[in-house]
N, C-alpha and C positions, 0 to 999 in steps of 0.2 A: 453767460457771455452776451452782453447786449449787442444788438446790431446798431448800425449808424443812426437810423431813425430814432431808436430808443435812447441812444446816447445824446442826441440833440435835444430830445424832449425832456430828458431827466439829467442834464449835465450838472446842475447844482447838487443834486443828490449824489451823483457819482463822484464829484469833486469832494464832497464831505466824507465819503467812504475812503477816498484816497488819502485825505488829510489824516485819517485815523490809521494809515499804514497799509491799506489794502492796495493791491495792484489789480487793475481791471483791463481785460482784453476786449477790444471792440471788433466786431466781425462785419463782413459784407458777404452776402450770399453764403453764410455759414463758415466762411474762412477768416481766420484772424488777420486783421490789417493794421491794428494800432494798439498801443498799450498806454494806459494812464498810470503813472507811477508817482509816488511822493517826490517832491522837489527837495533835494538835500542841501541846496545852496551851492554857491561857487566855492571852489577850493581856496583855502587860505594861502595867500602869498606872503612869504616872510622874507624881507630884505636880508641879503647876506647868507641865504641858506646854502649857497655853494662856496662860501668863503673857505679857502684852504683846500678845496677839491678841484679847482681849475687854476690854470696859470696862463697868463698872456705875456709873451716876451715883450720887452721894452721896444724892440724894433719890428713889431708885428706889421707895421704899415710901411716898412722901408722900401718895398717894391711897388708902391701904388702907381707911380708914373709908368713903370715898365709894363704893368698889367693894363693900365689905361690905354697905352699905345695900341694894344691889340684890338681895342674897341673903337678907336677913332677912325673915321672915314678918311680915305686917302691913299 
């Protein structure tokens, strides 16, 4: 487990190890404080993934003015 100074000095080597799948914990005063892990990428967003699973009523916004009145000054 490298300490912070070693991690700064050898960051390129540590990143290379992480790219190969290794997880590396960095310590300060012998206590773990950070972990370098492989980046797996952002989750894939798929349009329409909730299609058929949620429903919005046609009149979902029918009470907008009534609700807005509660927030108006006066």
